[in-house]
C-alpha positions as CSV (number, residue, x, y, z in Angstrom):
1,X,11.7,-12.1,-7.7
2,X,11.9,-8.6,-8.9
3,X,8.7,-6.9,-10.1
4,X,8.4,-3.5,-11.6
5,X,5.3,-1.4,-11.0
6,X,4.9,1.2,-13.7
7,X,2.5,4.1,-13.2
8,X,1.2,5.1,-16.6
9,X,0.5,8.8,-17.4
10,X,-3.1,9.7,-18.1
11,X,-2.2,10.6,-21.7
12,X,-0.6,7.2,-22.5
13,X,-2.3,5.8,-25.6
14,X,-0.6,2.4,-25.1
15,X,-1.8,2.0,-21.5
16,X,-5.5,1.9,-22.2
17,X,-6.0,-1.4,-20.4
18,X,-5.0,-0.1,-17.0
19,X,-3.3,2.7,-15.1
20,X,-0.6,0.4,-13.8
21,X,1.7,-2.3,-15.3
22,X,3.1,-5.1,-13.3
23,X,6.2,-5.8,-15.3
24,X,8.1,-9.1,-14.8
25,X,10.6,-7.9,-17.5
26,X,11.8,-4.4,-18.1
27,X,14.3,-3.3,-20.6
28,X,15.5,0.3,-21.4
29,X,15.6,0.3,-25.2
30,X,17.1,3.8,-25.5
31,X,16.9,7.1,-23.7
32,X,13.3,7.5,-24.5
33,X,11.6,4.1,-24.5
34,X,11.2,1.1,-22.3
35,X,10.0,-2.4,-23.2
36,X,7.9,-4.2,-20.6
37,X,6.3,-7.6,-20.3
38,X,3.6,-8.0,-17.8
39,X,0.0,-7.4,-16.7
40,X,-2.1,-4.3,-16.9
41,X,-4.2,-3.3,-13.9
42,X,-6.3,-0.5,-12.5
43,X,-4.8,-1.2,-9.0
44,X,-1.3,-1.0,-7.8
45,X,-1.9,-3.6,-5.1
46,X,0.6,-6.5,-5.3
47,X,-2.4,-8.9,-4.5
48,X,-3.9,-7.8,-7.8
49,X,-0.8,-8.9,-9.6
50,X,-0.9,-12.3,-7.8
51,X,-4.6,-12.7,-8.7
52,X,-3.9,-11.9,-12.4
53,X,-1.0,-14.3,-12.6
54,X,-3.0,-17.1,-10.8
55,X,-5.9,-16.7,-13.1
56,X,-3.6,-17.1,-16.1
57,X,-4.3,-13.7,-17.6
58,X,-2.2,-13.2,-20.8
59,X,0.9,-11.1,-20.3
60,X,1.3,-8.2,-22.7
61,X,4.5,-6.9,-24.3
62,X,4.6,-3.1,-24.7
63,X,7.0,-0.4,-25.7
64,X,6.3,2.8,-23.7
65,X,7.7,6.2,-24.6
66,X,9.3,8.1,-21.7
67,X,6.6,10.7,-21.5
68,X,3.9,8.0,-21.1
69,X,4.8,6.8,-17.7
70,X,5.2,8.7,-14.5
71,X,7.6,6.5,-12.5
72,X,8.8,2.9,-12.1
73,X,9.0,1.2,-8.7
74,X,11.1,-1.9,-8.2
75,X,9.8,-4.3,-5.6
76,X,11.0,-7.7,-4.4
77,X,8.2,-10.3,-4.0
78,X,8.1,-14.0,-3.3
79,X,7.5,-16.1,-6.4
């Protein structure tokens, strides 16, 4: 399973629930925005993602402008 770890910029008004997003879905809407569906976290540890998912935390859908995230890392994890 692919998982995208998005590192939010400190100035991101839409990422107030966490510094990281574990996105199970990622779509490039245009040259300056991405749409993500996943979990917010203050940790980039994959175990945190697994904990949030296991606890049934609600996924969020968010459209993030290009200047509001620093980078996206794609990782492969076991479902």
